[in-house]
PABA-759824 format. One record per residue (C-alpha): x, y, z. Coordinates in steps of 0.25 Angstrom, whole numbers, plus 2048, in hexadecimal, padded with zeros to 3 digits. Layout:
N
XYZ;...
//
This chain:
608
1151E3E65;11E1DCE6F;1271E5E78;1361E1E74;13F1DEE7D;14E1DAE79;1591D3E80;1671DCE82;1741D5E83;17C1E2E8A;18A1DEE87;1981E2E8B;19D1E4E7E;1901E3E74;1811E3E79;1751DEE70;1671DDE6F;15D1D3E6C;14E1CFE69;1461C5E66;1401C5E59;1371BAE51;13B1B2E5D;14A1B4E5C;1541BCE64;15A1C5E5A;1641D3E5B;15E1DFE5B;16A1E7E52;16D1F3E57;167200E4F;1761FFE49;1751F2E42;17D1ECE4D;17C1DDE53;1841E2E5F;1841EDE68;1921F1E6D;1921F6E7D;197200E7A;19320FE7E;19821EE7B;19622BE7E;19B238E73;19F245E76;19224AE73;18C240E7C;182237E74;18322AE76;18921DE6E;18720EE71;18D203E69;194204E5D;195213E5D;19B212E6C;1A520BE65;1A6213E59;1A921FE63;1B3218E6C;1BD217E63;1BE225E63;1BA22AE70;1BD21EE79;1B8225E85;1AA229E80;1A8217E80;1A520EE8A;1A31FEE8B;1A41F2E91;19C1F9E9D;1941EDE9D;1A01E8EA7;19C1F4EB1;18D1F4EB1;1881F0EBE;1931F2EC5;1991FAECF;1A6204ECE;1B31FEED5;1C11FFED3;1C31F2ED0;1B91F3EC5;1BF201EC0;1CC1F8EBE;1C51ECEB7;1BF1F7EAE;1CC1FCEA8;1D11EFEA4;1C41EFE9A;1C01FDE96;1C720BE95;1BC214E9A;1BB218EA9;1B1211EB3;1AA21CEBC;1A321AEC9;19321EECA;18E225ED5;188216EDA;196210ED8;19020BECA;19B20CEBC;19A214EB4;1A3218EA7;1AA225EA3;1A8227E92;1A8234E8B;1A923CE98;19C238E9D;19B22CEA7;191221EA6;18A217EAE;18F20AEAA;17C208EAA;17B212EA0;18620EE97;17E201E96;171206E95;17620EE88;178200E83;16D1FAE88;166208E81;16C206E76;1671F8E72;1591FCE77;15A206E6B;15F1FBE60;1511F2E67;1481FFE64;14F201E58;14D1F2E54;13E1F1E58;138201E56;134200E63;138203E73;1401F8E7A;13F1F7E88;1411E8E90;14E1DFE8D;1551D4E91;1641D7E95;16D1CFE96;17A1D0EA1;1871C7EA3;1831BBEAC;18C1C1EB8;1871CEEB9;1851D1EC6;1761D8ECD;17C1E4ECC;1811E3EBC;1731DFEBA;16E1E9EC0;1741F2EB8;1701EEEAB;1621EFEAE;1641FDEB2;16C200EA5;15F1FAE9E;157203EA4;15D210EA2;15E20AE94;14E209E95;14F1FAE94;1461F1E9E;14F1E6EA1;1451D8E9F;14F1CFEA5;1601CEEA6;1651C3EA1;1731BDEA1;17B1BDE96;17F1ADE95;1701AAE98;16B1B3E8C;1741ACE83;17219EE86;1651A3E85;1671A6E76;16D19CE74;163191E7A;155196E74;15C199E64;16218AE64;156182E6F;16417DE76;162175E83;16E171E8C;17917AE95;17E185E8E;18A18DE93;18B19CE8E;1981A3E8D;1971AFE8C;1A21B9E8B;19E1C7E87;1A51D5E87;1A81D6E95;1A11CAE9D;1A11BDE9D;1981B3EA0;1931A5EA2;18719BEA3;18318FEA4;17518CE9F;16C17FE9E;161181E94;156179E93;14817AE8C;14A189E8B;14F18CE9A;15C191E9A;16218FEA8;16D195EAC;17718BEB5;183193EB8;1891A1EB4;1961A8EB8;19F1B3EB0;1A91BDEB1;1A31CCEAF;1B11D2EAC;1B51C8E9F;1B11CBE93;1B61CFE85;1BA1DEE8A;1C41D5E93;1CB1CEE86;1CB1DBE7E;1D21E1E8A;1DC1D6E89;1E11DAE7A;1DF1E9E7E;1EA1E6E89;1F31DFE7F;1F21EAE75;1F61F3E81;2031EDE83;2061EEE76;2041FDE75;214204E75;217208E82;216216E82;208216E7D;20420BE85;1FF212E94;1F721EE8B;1F0212E83;1EB20BE8F;1E4217E95;1E121DE89;1D021AE85;1D121CE77;1DD213E75;1D7209E7F;1CA20AE75;1D1205E68;1DB1FBE6F;1CE1F5E76;1C61F6E68;1D21EFE61;1D11E4E6B;1C31E0E69;1C61E1E5A;1D31D6E5C;1C91CDE67;1BF1CDE5A;1C71CAE4F;1CF1C0E55;1C21B7E58;1C31B5E47;1D31B7E47;1DF1B1E4C;1E51C0E4C;1E11CEE4D;1E81DBE4A;1E71E7E51;1EB1F6E4E;1E7201E58;1EC210E55;1E921BE5D;1F0216E6C;1F2220E74;1EF22CE7E;1E0232E77;1E123DE82;1EE243E81;1F324FE7A;1FE249E72;1F723DE6D;201232E69;1FB226E65;201217E62;1FA209E5C;1FB1FCE5C;1FB1F0E51;1FB1E5E55;1F41D5E54;1ED1CDE5E;1ED1BEE5B;1E31B5E5F;1EB1ADE66;1F01B8E6D;1E31BEE72;1DF1B3E77;1EC1B1E80;1E81C0E85;1D91BAE88;1DA1ADE8B;1DA1AFE9D;1CC1B8E99;1C91ACE91;1CE1A2E9D;1C31ABEA7;1B91A8E9E;1BB198EA2;1BC199EB0;1AD1A0EAF;1A9195EA8;1B0189EB1;1A9190EBD;19A192EB7;19C184EB3;19F17FEC1;194187EC6;18B180EBD;192173EC0;19416FEB1;1A016BEA9;1A3173E9E;1A1167E93;193166E9A;18F173E92;18516FE86;18817EE80;193189E81;18E198E7C;1961A1E79;1901B1E7C;1981BDE7A;1A21C2E70;1AE1BFE78;1A91AFE74;1AF1B3E67;1BC1B1E6B;1C31A4E67;1CA1A4E74;1BD1A3E7C;1B6198E74;1C2190E73;1C3191E83;1B518FE83;1B3181E7A;1C117BE85;1B917FE90;1AD179E8C;1B016DE83;1A9172E77;1A717DE6D;19F189E72;19118BE6B;193197E60;184197E5D;1821A3E65;1851B1E62;18E1B5E6B;18B1C5E6B;17C1C3E69;1781B6E70;1751BEE7F;16D1C9E78;1641BEE70;1631B7E7F;15E1C3E84;1551C6E79;1501B7E7B;14B1BAE8B;1471C6E87;13C1BFE7E;13B1B6E88;1371BEE94;12D1C8E8B;1261BCE85;1281B1E91;1281A6E86;12E19CE8F;138199E85;14419BE8D;14719BE9C;1521A2EA4;15719EEAF;1631A4EB5;16E1A5EC1;1741AEECB;1801B1EC2;1881B3ED2;1831B1EE1;17E1BCEE9;17E1BBEF7;17F1C4F03;18A1CCF0A;18D1C4F19;1961C6F25;1A51C4F21;1A51C9F14;19D1BFF10;1911BBF06;1861B3F08;1821AEEFD;1721AEEF7;1731A9EE9;17D1A3EE3;1821A4ED5;17919BECA;16D199ED1;16119AECA;15C1A8EC9;1531ADECD;1551ABEDC;1511AFEE8;1591ACEF5;1591B2F03;1621B1F0F;1601B5F1E;16B1C0F23;16F1C6F30;1751D4F34;1831D5F37;1811D9F42;1751DBF4F;16E1E9F4F;16F1ECF40;1651F4F3B;1691F4F2D;16F1EAF22;1781E9F17;1781DCF0F;1801DCF02;17E1D3EF7;1891CFEF0;18B1C7EE3;1951BCEDF;19C1AFEE2;1A51B1EEF;1A21B0EFE;1A81BDF00;1A31CBEFE;1AE1D2EFA;1B01C8EEE;1A21C9EE8;19B1D5EE1;1921DCEEB;1831E0EE5;17F1E8EF0;1781E9EFF;16B1E8F03;1691F1F0F;15E1EEF19;15A1F9F23;1521FAF31;1561EBF33;14F1E6F3F;1581E7F4C;15D1DCF54;1681D0F56;1701CEF47;1691BFF49;15C1C5F4A;15B1CDF3E;15A1C4F31;15B1CBF24;1561C1F18;15C1C5F0B;1551C0EFF;15D1C1EF0;1531C0EE3;15C1BFED6;1541C0ECA;1541B7EBD;15E1C2EB8;1671C3EC2;1621D0ECA;1631D0ED8;1581D5EE4;15C1D3EF1;1521D5EFC;1561D5F0D;14C1D5F19;14D1D7F27;1451CAF2B;1421D0F39;13D1DFF35;1391DAF27;13F1E5F21;1441E4F14;14E1E9F08;14F1E8EFA;15C1E8EF1;1631F5EF3;1721EFEEC;1781FBEF0;1851F7EE9;17F1F6EDC;185201ED3;178207ECC;176214EC7;171220ECF;162221ED2;15D229EC9;169228EBF;16321AEB6;157222EB6;16022FEAF;167226EA7;15B21EEA2;15322CE9D;16122FE97;15F223E90;151224E8C;153230E86;15F22DE7D;156221E79;14A228E75;153232E6C;15B227E67;14E21FE63;14922BE5B;15622BE53;15421CE52;14621CE4D;14A226E42;15621CE3C;14B210E3D;140218E36;14C21BE2A;15220DE2A;143207E2B;140210E1D;14D20BE17;14B1FDE1B;13A1FCE15;143202E08;14B1F6E09;13E1EDE0A;1361F5DFD;1431F0DF5;1421E2DFA;1321E3DF7;1351E6DE9;13F1DBDE9;1351D0DED;12B1D6DE4;1341D6DD7;1381C7DDC;12B1C2DDF;1261C6DD0;1301BFDCB;1301B2DD4;1211B1DD7;11D1A8DE4;1161ABDF2;1241AEDF8;1261B8DF2;1181BFDF3;11A1BDE00;1281C3E02;1241D1DFB;1181D1E03;11F1D0E11;1291DAE0D;11E1E4E09;1171E3E15;1231E6E1D;1241F3E14;1171F6E17;1171F3E25;1241FCE27;11F207E1F;113208E28;11A206E35;124212E30;11721BE2E;111216E3A;11F219E41;11E20AE46;12D209E4C;12A1FBE50;1221F7E44;12D1FDE3B;13A1F6E43;1321E7E43;1311EBE32;13E1EDE32;1441E1E38;13C1DAE2F;13F1E1E22;14D1E2E24;14C1D1E27;1481D0E17;1501D8E14;15C1D2E1B;1581C4E16;1551BFE23;1461BDE21;13E1B7E16;1351C2E10;1291B9E12;11B1BDE16;
//
């Protein structure tokens, strides 16, 4: 039996896992039965971990025990500016890690943002293992197209902690286009408009004969559904009675209640012209004397559009920029694909239709397309069937810092990947024995307006005049946007591979420790899941027995070859299921469970 490989959409608001079965991509449901797993993590006072809907429920009463939208901080460096940005979106505090990485505080504990993502990935892995009845290790994970090298490396680090081997990282818009193109046989130019919970991406692809070639990509890493929610939260805060307003604005539990109400209202306004909002228990929950107030109001769709139009316009600014980079006219795009839950908002759809001069396609499921595309790519990489070839681009320019505070660009934005670029540089002064070569990512020609990825340190230089010590710098950007840098003193042959010191990774040894903790948790949880799976499978066999009796009765009353075949199919599954149960073959039990479930739900014909 071939080792399963899964596709994962690690989202800011929701995360999804998918696989390819019988040649078609399908979502893998969570063990609780849901299709989406909220990207929320909680810790109870007893230290128990909760992920997804249970964590959301915990947050209702204990908001200091949960965190969400942590994807925004994955692979970022802790800075005062980032802390200020975070305060506008989330109420929980950020803490600096020992290497400058971002950590979050919940239930009195401090966790790296990488570990929080690992908790979510670990939960998706357990869902996949319950689905297949066997261990799952290999995966394809999607990331925002504008994720920089540090964020991509942090995603891999989180996966490793979760016990997953990343076969490839794929940009989210590319994955969505892959799901759409292969399922509909589409050929032409496609623009993917991906507005999720925390990030906004736009990619333009040419699709032809199974080749998905990205022409241009762009985005805004600080624009998503969370920002739209905060517009409503700030509007609600302005309606709190003056004596309570300051206390409510600083109280985590009150802010959590406003956030939940804002998100619910936003969803309701997708279908309705008005949403009634009622929030009670607003005040200082930490005070000895507890006095609370409440809000009862109504938010109309038109006023919500007024509140959020500046954010929607920012989306169009990115579209204009990407269209210009691709040297295309908005009306020359063959199809516009809407991806991400925020694209359900009527204002967003209207602005997109006006900008491109056509109604966007709603054929792809906005919450599921990315994960389905990741599953398609995972299946393709394993089988190497040649059905789809992804040709992506560098989402941001990469270069080296030079004298005068400027940047010498080696790989321009939207260069096809994989790519290797090299250039010759010289030390800043004569007689230098060490050179520090800063690596930058961004579009400005000035260092302080770009993002510094780190430095390559080249020691023991050949001491000579500045112009007599040529240093070759080689950038190698992989197909998934991971950068490797090599610097060589061409005079002595001394070489140094990348050591990006600005990367805010976990301290040496901590990742291994967290990985072991996750492994222990997964083993313990696997035992619980196996017990539940066996109980559920026994009940499923009982339902199968009832179906078999019904089919036998129908065959006696209306004899036909089809009726006999239907009885035989169900009985064969029942015998196989009982044998697998007796042998303790969890993988076979899971396979038969999926087949029986299809029959019992009427999604498959009971024929041999």
